[in-house]
C-alpha positions in Angstrom: -20.7 -2.9 10.3 -21.2 -6.2 8.6 -18.7 -8.1 6.5 -20.9 -7.5 3.5 -20.8 -3.8 3.9 -17.1 -3.9 4.5 -16.7 -5.6 1.1 -19.1 -3.2 -0.7 -17.3 -0.1 0.7 -13.8 -1.1 -0.4 -13.8 1.2 -3.5 -14.8 4.2 -1.4 -12.2 3.4 1.3 -9.5 3.1 -1.5 -10.5 6.5 -2.8 -10.2 7.9 0.7 -6.7 6.6 0.8 -5.9 8.1 -2.6 -7.2 11.5 -1.5 -4.9 11.4 1.5 -1.9 10.3 -0.6 -2.6 13.3 -2.9 -2.2 15.8 -0.1 1.2 17.6 0.1 1.3 16.9 3.8 1.1 13.1 3.5 4.0 11.4 5.3 5.2 9.7 2.1 5.8 13.1 0.6 7.7 14.3 3.7 11.4 15.1 4.1 11.4 12.8 7.1 10.4 9.8 4.9 12.9 10.8 2.2 15.7 10.9 4.7 14.7 7.6 6.3 14.5 5.7 3.0 17.6 7.3 1.4 20.1 4.6 0.4 18.5 1.9 2.6 17.5 -1.6 1.8 13.8 -2.2 2.4 12.5 -5.2 4.4 8.7 -5.8 4.5 7.2 -7.8 7.3 3.7 -8.7 8.4 1.4 -11.6 9.2 -1.4 -13.1 7.2 -3.2 -10.5 5.0 -0.7 -7.8 5.9 2.1 -10.0 4.6 0.3 -10.9 1.4 -0.4 -7.3 0.6 3.4 -6.6 0.6 4.0 -8.8 -2.4 3.4 -6.4 -5.3 5.7 -3.7 -3.7 8.2 -6.4 -2.8 8.4 -7.4 -6.5 8.8 -3.8 -7.6 11.7 -3.1 -5.2 13.2 -6.7 -5.3 13.0 -6.3 -1.5 13.2 -8.7 1.3 9.9 -9.8 2.7 9.5 -11.9 5.9 6.6 -13.3 7.9 7.2 -11.5 11.2 7.0 -14.7 13.3 9.9 -16.2 11.3 11.8 -13.0 11.2 12.0 -12.5 14.9 13.0 -16.1 15.7 15.1 -17.3 12.8 16.1 -14.4 10.6 17.0 -11.4 12.7 20.3 -11.1 10.9 18.2 -9.9 7.9 17.8 -6.6 9.7 20.9 -4.5 9.7 21.6 -0.9 10.8 20.9 0.3 7.2 17.7 -1.7 6.8 14.4 0.2 6.5 11.9 -2.1 8.2 8.4 -1.6 6.9 6.1 -3.3 9.4 2.5 -3.9 8.2 -0.2 -4.6 10.8 -3.9 -3.7 10.6 -4.1 -3.2 14.4 -0.4 -2.5 15.2 -0.9 -4.7 18.3 -0.5 -8.3 17.1 1.8 -10.6 19.2 4.5 -10.9 16.5 4.7 -7.2 15.8 5.0 -6.4 19.5 7.8 -9.0 19.7 9.5 -7.5 16.8 9.4 -4.0 18.4 10.9 -5.4 21.6 13.9 -6.7 19.6 14.5 -3.7 17.4 17.1 -1.2 18.7 15.7 2.3 19.2 17.5 3.8 16.3 16.3 1.2 13.8 14.7 2.9 10.8 11.0 1.8 11.0 7.9 2.7 9.0 4.5 1.6 10.2 1.7 0.7 7.8 -1.4 0.4 10.1 -5.0 1.2 10.4 -4.5 2.4 14.0 -1.9 5.2 14.0 -2.1 5.5 17.8 -1.2 1.8 18.3 2.1 0.6 19.7 3.5 0.1 16.2 2.3 3.5 15.1 3.8 5.3 18.1 7.1 3.5 17.8 7.7 4.1 14.1 9.7 7.1 12.7 7.0 7.4 10.0 3.5 6.1 10.3 1.3 5.6 7.2 -2.4 5.2 8.0 -4.5 2.8 5.9 -7.6 4.9 6.0 -9.9 1.8 6.2 -12.9 1.5 8.5 -11.9 -0.2 11.7 -13.6 -3.6 11.9 -13.6 -6.8 13.9 -14.4 -8.9 10.7 -12.0 -10.7 8.4 -9.8 -8.4 6.4 -11.0 -6.9 3.1 -10.6 -3.1 3.1 -7.2 -3.2 4.9 -5.9 -5.7 2.4 -6.9 -3.5 -0.6 -5.6 -0.3 1.0 -2.4 -2.0 2.1 -1.6 -3.1 -1.5 -2.1 0.4 -2.8 -0.3 2.2 0.0 2.7 -0.1 -0.2 3.0 0.4 -3.9 3.0 4.1 -3.2 5.7 3.6 -0.6 7.7 1.7 -3.2 7.4 4.7 -5.6 8.6 7.0 -2.9 11.6 4.8 -2.1 12.4 5.0 -5.8 12.0 8.8 -5.6 9.4 8.7 -8.3 6.4 11.0 -8.4 3.3 9.5 -6.8 0.6 11.2 -9.0 0.8 8.8 -12.0 0.3 5.9 -9.7 -2.6 7.6 -7.9 -4.3 8.2 -11.2 -3.9 4.5 -12.2 -5.1 3.4 -8.8 -8.3 5.6 -9.3 -8.9 3.6 -12.4 -8.4 0.4 -10.4 -10.9 1.6 -7.8 -13.5 2.0 -10.5 -12.7 -1.4 -11.8 -13.1 -2.9 -8.3 -16.5 -1.2 -7.9 -17.7 -2.5 -11.2 -16.4 -6.1 -10.6 -17.9 -6.2 -7.1 -21.4 -5.2 -8.4 -21.2 -7.8 -11.2 -19.8 -10.5 -8.9 -22.8 -10.2 -6.5 -25.1 -10.6 -9.5 -23.4 -13.8 -10.6 -25.1 -16.9 -9.3 -23.7 -19.7 -11.4 -20.2 -19.9 -9.9 -19.9 -21.7 -6.6 -17.4 -23.9 -4.8 -18.3 -27.6 -4.2 -17.6 -28.2 -0.5 -16.1 -31.6 -1.4 -13.6 -30.2 -3.9 -10.0 -29.4 -3.4 -9.8 -25.7 -3.8 -6.6 -23.9 -5.1 -5.9 -20.3 -6.1 -3.3 -20.0 -8.8 -1.5 -16.8 -10.0 1.8 -15.3 -11.0 3.4 -12.0 -10.3 1.6 -9.3 -8.3 -1.7 -11.3 -8.3 -0.1 -13.9 -6.1 -1.1 -11.4 -3.4 -4.8 -11.9 -4.3 -4.4 -15.7 -4.5 -3.0 -15.8 -1.0 -5.6 -13.5 0.3 -8.4 -15.5 -1.3 -7.2 -18.7 0.3 -7.1 -17.0 3.7 -10.6 -15.6 3.2 -11.9 -19.1 2.5 -10.3 -20.3 5.8 -11.7 -17.4 7.8 -15.1 -16.7 6.1 -16.2 -19.9 4.4 -14.4 -22.1 7.0 -13.0 -24.6 4.5 -9.6 -25.6 3.3 -8.0 -23.8 0.4 -4.5 -23.4 -0.9 -2.7 -20.6 -2.8 0.2 -21.4 -5.1 2.1 -19.9 -8.0 1.0 -21.4 -11.2 4.4 -22.7 -12.1 4.9 -24.3 -8.7 1.6 -26.2 -9.2 3.2 -28.0 -12.1 6.0 -29.3 -9.8 4.0 -32.1 -8.3 0.5 -30.8 -7.3 -0.6 -31.3 -11.0 -1.2 -34.9 -9.9 -4.3 -33.6 -8.1 -5.9 -32.5 -11.4 -9.2 -34.2 -11.9 -12.9 -33.8 -11.2 -12.2 -33.3 -7.4 -10.1 -30.2 -8.1 -11.5 -26.6 -8.4 -8.8 -24.2 -9.5 -9.4 -20.4 -9.4 -6.9 -18.8 -11.7 -6.0 -15.1 -11.8 -5.3 -13.7 -15.3 -4.3 -10.1 -15.3 -2.9 -8.5 -18.4 0.8 -9.3 -18.3 3.6 -11.2 -20.0 3.1 -14.5 -18.1 -0.7 -14.6 -18.3 -0.6 -16.9 -21.4 1.4 -19.4 -19.3 -1.3 -19.3 -16.6 -4.0 -19.8 -19.2 -2.1 -22.8 -20.6 -2.2 -24.4 -17.2 -5.9 -23.6 -16.9 -6.7 -25.3 -20.2 -4.6 -28.3 -19.2 -6.5 -28.6 -15.9 -9.8 -28.6 -17.7 -8.4 -31.3 -19.9 -7.9 -33.4 -16.8 -11.5 -32.8 -15.8 -10.9 -30.1 -13.1 -13.3 -27.2 -12.7 -11.6 -23.9 -13.5 -12.8 -20.4 -12.6 -11.0 -17.6 -14.3 -10.7 -14.0 -12.9 -9.4 -12.1 -15.9 -8.6 -8.7 -17.3 -11.2 -7.8 -20.0 -8.4 -7.7 -22.6 -8.3 -11.5 -22.4 -10.9 -13.5 -24.4 -12.0 -15.8 -21.5 -13.0 -15.3 -18.0 -15.9 -16.2 -15.6 -15.2 -12.9 -14.0 -13.8 -10.2 -16.2 -12.7 -6.8 -14.9 -11.9 -3.5 -16.6 -8.4 -3.0 -17.9 -5.9 -2.2 -15.1 -2.1 -2.2 -14.8 -0.9 -5.7 -13.9 0.8 -4.3 -10.7 -2.6 -3.0 -9.6 -4.6 -6.1 -10.5 -4.6 -7.6 -7.0 -6.6 -4.5 -5.9 -9.4 -5.7 -8.3 -9.3 -9.4 -8.9 -9.8 -10.3 -5.2 -13.4 -9.2 -5.5 -15.0 -12.4 -6.9 -13.2 -14.5 -4.2 -14.6 -12.3 -1.5 -18.1 -12.6 -2.9 -17.9 -16.4 -3.3 -16.5 -16.8 0.2 -19.4 -14.6 1.6 -21.9 -16.7 -0.3 -20.4 -20.0 0.9 -20.7 -18.7 4.5 -24.3 -17.7 4.1 -25.1 -21.1 2.6 -23.7 -22.8 5.7 -25.7 -20.6 8.0 -22.7 -18.7 9.3 -22.4 -15.0 9.9 -19.8 -14.1 7.2 -16.5 -12.8 8.4 -17.3 -13.2 12.1 -14.6 -14.9 14.2 -15.7 -17.7 16.5 -12.4 -19.4 17.5 -10.0 -16.6 17.3 -9.9 -12.8 17.8 -9.5 -10.0 15.3 -6.2 -9.1 16.9 -4.0 -12.1 17.4 -2.4 -11.8 20.9 -0.5 -15.1 21.0 2.2 -16.5 18.8 
């Protein structure tokens, strides 16, 4: 399986997840999950892409969210007896996740979100939620998208809300992702200057996509990139604005999007290059996607960043998404 095919098949894998979530026997619909979640405070934890995918669900529940490496060494008091720990790990075998499991008492309420249900994490958890993505040794794409969707479904289940309206909205998002991927691969006039300072800017749920996009440029295009909230960029980093800056801004359809657009226009006024990834209900956008709920936008608006990162790797003569100095499963802290 190539990284390119992994990207192209994301909509299909997302629909596979939705089909699984629709079944009455899915663990999120079980009495075991309802009892585990009842009255408990949720804490999300993961590393890298798995951590970023938690952000939309974290916002919905106003839940705690910790990088696992920091949690196990500096914030273990964040986990109480009544805390429902939701551990997200593609492999279920990363060093930090295994260290967390070693430190959790056996009765600790634990939900695993993993692509490998038979992993150490999957076996240890009281409830295991499979990601339904293809297993791959490449940089994450399908697992990011499916993690965002599955965690939002988990948040609905914690709130004791029906899943079906979310599943229908996510089917719309899968179609929007499919369409945007096809059109992004056809777009040839948006590229990233290797000499530019690259930053991804967003607010709300799409901060997940901004963070994932920066990670992909590290892993796939092998170049520096940063992800920040748009308001945080005004607090100092705005001094970077100029011809050497390339800002990719995420503009879903939501109440703070005009504020993001105001920053984009200001950056252009300083001479920076700005690439917009926007909901079609906005008037501007280098990449415009079909209308989707703001909460689900990070399932869709990640697509152009994936395509541009893939293109940048090919231009450098690299095999996109293939790791050379690390491993798909991180075994050392």
